[in-house]
LUMTI-846940 format. One line per 8 residues: number of its first residue (from 1); their letters; for each residue z, x, y of C-alpha. Coordinates in nm, 3 decimals, padded with zeros to 5 digits, always signed. Each point is the difference from the previous one (the first is absolute). Layout:
BEGIN
NUM	A	Z,X,Y  ... $
This chain:
BEGIN
1	XXXXXXXX	+11.606,+11.655,+10.621  +00.223,-00.222,+00.210  +00.339,-00.051,-00.161  +00.028,-00.371,-00.076  +00.332,+00.015,-00.186  +00.247,-00.252,+00.143  -00.222,-00.053,+00.304  -00.092,-00.347,+00.120 $
9	XXXXXXXX	-00.370,-00.061,-00.051  -00.210,-00.300,+00.100  -00.326,-00.099,-00.169  -00.222,-00.241,+00.195  -00.174,-00.242,-00.232  +00.074,-00.100,-00.360  -00.361,+00.002,-00.121  -00.098,+00.123,-00.344 $
17	XXXXXXXX	-00.114,+00.338,+00.131  +00.343,+00.067,+00.150  +00.193,-00.057,-00.321  -00.063,+00.351,-00.143  +00.119,+00.148,+00.330  +00.315,-00.213,-00.014  +00.081,+00.123,-00.351  -00.069,+00.358,+00.103 $
25	XXXXXXXX	+00.228,-00.020,+00.304  +00.276,-00.143,-00.219  -00.045,+00.292,-00.241  +00.055,+00.234,+00.294  +00.331,-00.169,+00.081  -00.104,-00.203,+00.301  +00.197,-00.302,+00.119  -00.304,-00.224,+00.018 $
33	XXXXXXXX	-00.075,-00.309,+00.209  -00.331,-00.186,-00.036  -00.115,-00.222,+00.285  -00.265,-00.268,-00.055  -00.105,-00.315,+00.184  -00.018,-00.205,-00.319  +00.314,-00.175,-00.127  +00.170,+00.197,-00.276 $
41	XXXXXXXX	-00.078,-00.260,-00.265  -00.374,+00.058,+00.061  +00.011,+00.377,-00.052  -00.025,-00.006,-00.378  +00.169,+00.154,-00.300  -00.020,+00.362,+00.116  +00.190,-00.084,+00.316  +00.264,-00.181,-00.204 $
49	XXXXXXXX	+00.034,+00.305,-00.225  +00.044,+00.226,+00.302  +00.267,-00.232,+00.141  +00.190,+00.035,-00.327  -00.007,+00.380,+00.055  +00.168,-00.042,+00.336  -00.296,-00.017,+00.234  +00.071,-00.208,+00.310 $
57	XXXXXXXX	-00.269,-00.247,+00.113  -00.049,-00.129,+00.354  -00.252,-00.284,-00.009  -00.136,-00.283,+00.209  -00.127,-00.014,+00.357  +00.270,+00.236,+00.129  -00.067,+00.269,-00.260  -00.070,+00.266,+00.266 $
65	XXXXXXXX	+00.306,-00.070,+00.211  +00.288,+00.245,+00.038  -00.152,+00.293,-00.195  +00.281,+00.252,-00.037  -00.117,+00.209,-00.296  -00.036,+00.376,+00.048  -00.348,+00.023,-00.157  -00.270,-00.268,+00.025 $
73	XXXXXXXX	-00.305,-00.010,-00.228  -00.283,-00.177,+00.178  -00.258,-00.176,-00.216  -00.356,+00.049,+00.132  -00.024,-00.352,+00.143  +00.291,+00.057,+00.240  -00.098,+00.159,+00.330  +00.230,+00.294,+00.078 $
81	XXXXXXXX	+00.043,-00.122,+00.358  +00.149,-00.338,-00.091  +00.292,-00.056,+00.241  +00.252,-00.028,-00.285  -00.114,+00.334,-00.144  -00.014,+00.166,+00.341  +00.359,-00.111,+00.065  +00.113,+00.137,-00.336 $
89	XXXXXXXX	-00.169,+00.336,+00.065  +00.156,+00.014,+00.347  +00.332,-00.049,-00.173  -00.058,+00.306,-00.219  -00.179,-00.141,-00.306  -00.276,+00.197,-00.173  -00.321,-00.203,-00.033  -00.220,+00.110,-00.288 $
97	XXXXXXXX	-00.213,-00.143,-00.282  -00.061,+00.032,-00.372  -00.316,+00.204,+00.062  +00.173,+00.230,+00.249  +00.275,+00.066,-00.254  -00.262,+00.090,-00.258  -00.222,+00.217,+00.218  +00.290,+00.195,+00.146 $
105	XXXXXXXX	+00.131,+00.084,-00.348  -00.313,+00.025,-00.218  +00.024,+00.330,-00.192  -00.376,+00.032,-00.055  -00.322,-00.017,+00.207  -00.085,-00.344,+00.142  -00.358,-00.113,+00.067  +00.002,-00.290,+00.245 $
113	XXXXXXXX	-00.261,-00.259,+00.102  -00.012,-00.249,+00.285  -00.278,-00.187,+00.181  -00.121,-00.351,+00.071  -00.221,-00.025,-00.309  -00.021,+00.172,-00.334  +00.361,+00.118,-00.022  +00.084,-00.138,-00.342 $
121	XXXXXXXX	-00.316,+00.109,-00.177  +00.015,+00.345,+00.161  +00.366,+00.045,-00.090  -00.063,-00.112,-00.357  -00.294,+00.239,-00.037  +00.214,+00.279,+00.150  +00.266,-00.075,-00.262  -00.259,+00.001,-00.281 $
129	XXXXXXXX	-00.141,+00.333,+00.117  +00.346,+00.155,+00.023  +00.080,-00.134,-00.347  -00.322,+00.152,-00.136  +00.086,+00.334,+00.157  +00.348,-00.006,-00.154  -00.118,-00.101,-00.349  +00.151,+00.222,-00.268 $
137	XXXXXXXX	+00.250,+00.166,+00.235  +00.298,-00.219,-00.082  +00.013,-00.121,+00.360  -00.116,-00.330,+00.148  -00.121,-00.181,+00.310  +00.193,-00.292,+00.149  -00.167,-00.285,+00.191  +00.176,-00.223,+00.250 $
145	XXXXXXXX	+00.077,-00.114,+00.352  -00.185,-00.286,+00.165  -00.209,-00.038,-00.314  +00.295,-00.193,-00.141  +00.225,+00.248,-00.179  +00.317,+00.129,+00.170  +00.071,+00.366,-00.066  +00.347,+00.093,+00.125 $
153	XXXXXXXX	+00.172,-00.111,-00.319  -00.229,+00.236,-00.194  +00.121,+00.312,+00.180  +00.220,+00.109,-00.295  -00.310,-00.007,-00.224  -00.231,+00.205,+00.224  -00.015,+00.378,-00.034  -00.134,+00.285,+00.210 $
161	XXXXXXXX	-00.328,+00.034,-00.190  -00.076,-00.373,-00.002  -00.221,-00.163,+00.262  +00.019,-00.328,+00.196  -00.276,-00.218,+00.147  +00.137,-00.242,+00.257  -00.158,-00.277,+00.205  +00.157,-00.058,+00.341 $
169	XXXXXXXX	-00.048,-00.301,+00.226  +00.030,+00.001,+00.378  +00.323,-00.199,-00.043  +00.151,+00.280,-00.210  -00.134,+00.275,+00.222  +00.165,-00.135,+00.316  +00.304,+00.221,-00.062  -00.121,+00.258,-00.254 $
177	XXXXXXXX	-00.002,+00.371,+00.085  -00.007,+00.186,-00.330  -00.184,+00.292,-00.162  -00.322,-00.063,-00.197  -00.211,+00.238,-00.204  -00.309,-00.182,+00.127  -00.045,-00.326,+00.191  -00.303,-00.220,+00.056 $
185	XXXXXXXX	-00.100,-00.276,+00.240  -00.290,-00.187,-00.160  -00.104,-00.187,+00.316  +00.154,-00.204,+00.284  -00.123,-00.346,+00.100  +00.184,-00.295,+00.162  +00.267,-00.126,-00.241  +00.355,-00.140,-00.002 $
193	XXXXXXXX	-00.018,-00.090,+00.369  +00.241,-00.286,-00.069  +00.265,+00.269,-00.071  -00.110,+00.288,+00.222  -00.022,-00.103,+00.368  -00.322,+00.196,+00.051  -00.242,+00.247,-00.157  +00.174,+00.291,+00.170 $
201	XXXXXXXX	+00.318,-00.051,-00.201  -00.197,-00.063,-00.319  -00.194,+00.326,+00.039  +00.314,+00.193,+00.098  +00.169,-00.118,-00.320  -00.293,+00.122,-00.210  +00.001,+00.341,+00.172  +00.365,+00.056,-00.100 $
209	XXXXXXXX	-00.120,+00.080,-00.353  -00.139,+00.328,+00.137  +00.318,+00.123,+00.173  +00.113,+00.236,-00.276  -00.300,+00.025,-00.228  -00.142,+00.331,-00.118  -00.355,-00.144,-00.008  -00.162,-00.303,+00.166 $
217	XXXXXXXX	-00.282,-00.203,-00.156  -00.191,-00.212,+00.253  -00.306,-00.224,+00.018  -00.266,+00.156,+00.225  -00.195,-00.327,-00.006  +00.280,-00.200,+00.166  +00.029,+00.040,+00.377  +00.379,-00.030,-00.002 $
225	XXXXXXXX	+00.069,+00.248,-00.279  -00.258,+00.242,+00.140  +00.185,-00.007,+00.335  +00.331,+00.049,-00.182  -00.141,+00.304,-00.178  -00.149,+00.150,+00.315  +00.337,-00.031,+00.173  +00.170,+00.150,-00.305 $
233	XXXXXXXX	-00.233,+00.300,+00.014  +00.074,+00.049,+00.371  +00.378,-00.022,-00.032  +00.083,+00.194,-00.318  -00.141,+00.196,-00.287  +00.020,-00.256,-00.279  -00.312,+00.032,-00.220  -00.217,-00.312,-00.003 $
241	XXXXXXXX	-00.227,-00.118,-00.280  -00.256,-00.240,+00.144  -00.179,-00.251,-00.221  -00.294,-00.226,+00.078  -00.282,-00.183,-00.173  -00.228,+00.156,+00.265  -00.055,+00.369,+00.091  +00.290,+00.181,+00.171 $
249	XXXXXXXX	-00.100,+00.255,+00.269  +00.088,+00.349,-00.117  +00.082,+00.089,+00.360  +00.323,-00.201,-00.008  +00.146,+00.197,-00.292  +00.242,+00.282,+00.068  +00.041,+00.271,-00.263  +00.298,-00.191,-00.143 $
257	XXXXXXXX	-00.179,-00.338,-00.013  -00.197,-00.162,-00.282  -00.243,-00.290,-00.035  -00.121,-00.243,-00.266  -00.315,-00.203,+00.046  -00.292,-00.151,-00.191  -00.316,+00.206,-00.028  -00.303,-00.112,-00.203 $
265	XXXXXXXX	+00.213,-00.249,-00.190  +00.263,+00.258,-00.090  +00.357,+00.027,+00.121  +00.005,+00.349,+00.148  +00.292,+00.200,+00.135  +00.018,+00.298,+00.231  +00.340,+00.150,-00.073  +00.158,+00.249,+00.240 $
273	XXXXXXXX	+00.131,+00.205,-00.294  -00.293,-00.014,-00.243  -00.319,-00.108,+00.173  -00.253,-00.265,-00.102  +00.059,-00.211,-00.311  -00.209,-00.285,-00.137  +00.266,-00.221,-00.152  -00.195,-00.284,-00.160 $
281	XXXXXXXX	-00.272,-00.259,+00.055  +00.133,-00.298,+00.192  -00.161,-00.215,-00.270  +00.257,+00.134,-00.248  +00.278,-00.191,+00.180  +00.069,-00.313,-00.200  +00.133,-00.191,+00.303  -00.287,-00.148,+00.203 $
289	XXXXXXXX	-00.069,+00.056,+00.369  -00.008,+00.286,+00.249  +00.351,-00.092,+00.112  +00.121,+00.100,-00.347  -00.194,+00.326,+00.031  +00.201,+00.058,+00.318  +00.321,-00.082,-00.190  -00.092,+00.266,-00.257 $
297	XXXXXXXX	-00.084,+00.256,+00.269  +00.344,-00.059,+00.152  +00.179,+00.039,-00.333  -00.201,+00.310,-00.091  +00.081,+00.157,+00.336  +00.370,-00.078,-00.043  +00.018,+00.152,-00.349  -00.218,+00.305,+00.060 $
305	XXXXXXXX	+00.129,+00.287,-00.212  +00.189,-00.233,-00.235  -00.289,-00.132,-00.211  -00.330,+00.130,-00.141  -00.346,-00.141,+00.070  -00.029,-00.112,-00.363  +00.330,-00.188,+00.027  -00.119,-00.167,+00.323 $
313	XXXXXXXX	-00.319,-00.116,-00.171  +00.191,-00.136,-00.298  +00.229,-00.208,+00.222  -00.295,-00.128,+00.206  -00.197,-00.108,-00.305  +00.291,-00.178,-00.171  +00.221,-00.153,+00.271  -00.091,-00.368,+00.029 $
321	XXXXXXXX	+00.200,-00.083,+00.310  +00.330,-00.148,+00.109  +00.089,-00.366,-00.052  -00.112,-00.228,+00.286  -00.260,+00.252,+00.127  -00.344,-00.138,-00.092  +00.152,-00.087,-00.335  -00.236,-00.179,-00.237 $
329	XXXXXXXX	+00.174,-00.314,-00.126  -00.242,-00.210,-00.206  -00.355,-00.126,-00.046  -00.027,-00.378,-00.018  -00.340,-00.164,-00.057  -00.173,+00.300,+00.153  +00.231,+00.021,+00.304  +00.198,+00.324,+00.039 $
337	XXXXXXXX	+00.349,-00.023,+00.157  +00.145,+00.304,+00.180  +00.355,+00.041,+00.131  +00.024,+00.200,+00.323  +00.334,-00.134,+00.116  +00.094,+00.344,+00.138  -00.265,-00.049,+00.270  +00.237,-00.095,+00.282 $
345	XXXXXXXX	-00.215,+00.100,+00.298  -00.361,-00.057,+00.113  -00.090,+00.364,-00.062  +00.121,-00.022,-00.360  -00.208,-00.312,-00.058  -00.302,+00.168,+00.160  +00.042,+00.295,-00.237  +00.028,-00.232,-00.300 $
353	XXXXXXXX	-00.317,-00.185,+00.099  -00.183,+00.329,+00.041  +00.117,+00.119,-00.341  -00.140,-00.311,-00.171  -00.351,+00.062,+00.130  -00.252,-00.284,+00.003  +00.144,-00.234,-00.263  +00.028,-00.365,+00.120 $
361	XXXXXXXX	+00.357,-00.062,+00.117  +00.228,-00.296,+00.064  +00.279,+00.150,+00.211  +00.359,-00.125,+00.036  +00.176,+00.116,+00.320  +00.314,-00.088,+00.195  +00.375,+00.033,-00.011  +00.286,+00.118,+00.219 $
369	XXXXXXXX	-00.074,+00.080,+00.365  +00.060,+00.366,+00.089  -00.150,-00.054,+00.346  -00.303,+00.219,-00.063  -00.353,-00.086,+00.119  -00.240,-00.168,-00.244  -00.325,+00.082,+00.181  -00.056,+00.300,-00.234 $
377	XXXXXXXX	+00.046,-00.231,-00.300  -00.256,-00.245,+00.138  -00.249,+00.282,+00.052  +00.061,+00.135,-00.351  -00.046,-00.341,-00.164  -00.288,-00.142,+00.201  -00.204,+00.323,+00.000  -00.023,-00.013,-00.380 $
385	XXXXXXXX	-00.256,-00.251,-00.119  +00.145,+00.005,-00.352  +00.323,-00.171,+00.117  -00.111,-00.362,-00.009  +00.336,-00.181,+00.007  +00.333,+00.063,+00.172  +00.315,-00.191,-00.092  +00.283,+00.030,+00.251 $
393	XXXXXXXX	+00.365,-00.061,-00.085  +00.346,+00.065,+00.137  +00.143,+00.040,+00.348  -00.295,+00.199,+00.140  -00.269,-00.254,-00.091  -00.048,-00.116,+00.360  -00.019,+00.352,+00.140  -00.249,+00.122,-00.261 $
401	XXXXXXXX	-00.221,-00.307,+00.043  +00.002,+00.050,+00.377  -00.104,+00.364,-00.044  -00.281,-00.106,-00.233  -00.134,-00.259,+00.245  +00.021,+00.245,+00.291  -00.198,+00.266,-00.187  -00.364,+00.028,+00.122 $
409	XXXXXXXX	-00.116,-00.020,-00.364  +00.164,-00.340,-00.063  -00.278,-00.241,+00.094  -00.269,+00.188,-00.187  +00.209,+00.026,-00.317  +00.092,-00.371,+00.008  -00.364,-00.094,+00.048  -00.077,+00.203,-00.314 $
417	XXXXXXXX	+00.261,-00.177,-00.213  +00.326,+00.188,+00.059  +00.294,-00.229,-00.083  +00.357,+00.008,+00.131  +00.278,-00.207,-00.156  +00.362,-00.045,+00.108  +00.272,-00.047,-00.262  +00.347,+00.074,+00.146 $
425	XXXXXXXX	+00.166,+00.000,-00.344  -00.077,+00.312,-00.206  -00.051,-00.179,-00.334  -00.248,-00.239,+00.159  -00.185,+00.292,+00.157  -00.047,+00.167,-00.339  -00.120,-00.327,-00.149  -00.242,-00.048,+00.291 $
433	XXXXXXXX	-00.141,+00.351,-00.044  -00.047,-00.051,-00.373  -00.184,-00.328,+00.062  -00.225,+00.165,+00.260  -00.102,+00.280,-00.236  -00.296,-00.012,-00.241  -00.094,+00.227,-00.288  -00.060,+00.352,+00.128 $
441	XXXXXXXX	+00.248,-00.035,+00.288  +00.322,+00.193,+00.056  +00.310,-00.176,+00.129  +00.193,+00.262,+00.194  +00.357,-00.037,+00.124  +00.011,+00.245,+00.291  +00.227,-00.170,+00.254  -00.019,+00.242,+00.296 $
449	XXXXXXXX	+00.358,-00.116,+00.068  +00.351,+00.051,-00.132  +00.144,-00.249,-00.245  +00.330,-00.101,+00.158  -00.106,-00.349,+00.109  -00.006,-00.112,-00.363  +00.114,+00.290,-00.223  +00.274,+00.265,+00.008 $
457	XXXXXXXX	-00.257,+00.282,-00.027  -00.363,+00.075,-00.082  +00.089,+00.062,-00.365  +00.131,-00.355,-00.040  -00.314,-00.134,+00.171  -00.226,+00.200,-00.228  +00.182,-00.100,-00.316  -00.011,-00.365,+00.101 $
465	XXXXXXXX	-00.373,+00.031,+00.062  -00.043,+00.141,-00.348  +00.207,-00.282,-00.149  -00.222,-00.257,+00.173  -00.313,+00.175,-00.131  +00.140,+00.007,-00.353  +00.068,-00.373,+00.027  -00.364,-00.056,+00.099 $
473	XXX	-00.113,+00.208,-00.296  +00.212,-00.199,-00.243  -00.116,-00.344,+00.113 $
């Protein structure tokens, strides 16, 4: 590990997730500076406590000026090519991140997940499977990364026979080049194009997860990940496990490759080391929707050899999902409210709608603009006759409405009673959706957008949605 003792270290951002890293760096003897755009008096009690321990704070609009520290920890939201960071690196500074520190020093196997959709559920299932496989051994699985839990400060607690499941975003992967026991890309669709200048950079960031992995897990049903895998096969000998809800041609498999697919309603694997295995009926998975079957296939592929079929089935039949992912909130006068705040792209919303089948839906969409096209969202919404009302909110309301009206299905759906409402304020949008719903309907928050126009993150948006629903229930 890098020697931090008496070295000047800079941490960009004083958010809650960075506080454990700050404490850890102090414990390693670093001379720590934290830089944040907010004024110091708005950084909270933890920042004040760190200041009392000797941490220097540089705050305000000029917080990135004159960076002279030897080591700079970049939070995921900071592009590594910011001029201020580029100047510091040119001057000899080491630019790294909390996740890079962890991955480069993890003493045990790491199972990593990235992708446009399904990362958090897949990573959580991977963690649960690893935990099941370790049960009774005295060792444990750790879960963290982009899913919301920093890991570097846990390094002293992690041992060689433990396991780690980590979710990685494209922001984190921009500079990561670290070993993985197995790494998966769930899928790649347009996302975060307000941060990445183009799809080429976004895809390149995702591919970095495969640089030092022992095994790759890739979605055969996604054009982008299939192309990534085909190139991987051409350029090196990394074994690939393909997964798909549809049949996978046996001709693409080398002797070292494996595949998981769905055959006759059963999740079925063809392992390179052990042959065909019927794992379980897809119907045994408690989480609804084929996209969740794909999430399980990914996690099973990642953890192959670490968990038994019986343990896989037990997790599938008992795991009820992660908060904000098609989370049931309440039933009020026959109307069911579901929180899908994690759905921050059109493809995620399309998957959520598919998972809910034919139940009548009042849908709430809109939020922060990531500069991604909404034509796929319009197609997904208007092609489903069971979605009878759409309530738009947030900064993307205009763009989503325009996509709806430009869709060839628009006129026919409106003639048959489809309703669209605009409520820029989130609370009013939830109230509007509740008023539009009748007994037997489902009100679904599935924004297809990020939350940053009105909330600090999707978790805050989802919790606020639940609070509003609880208020409706208690009236």
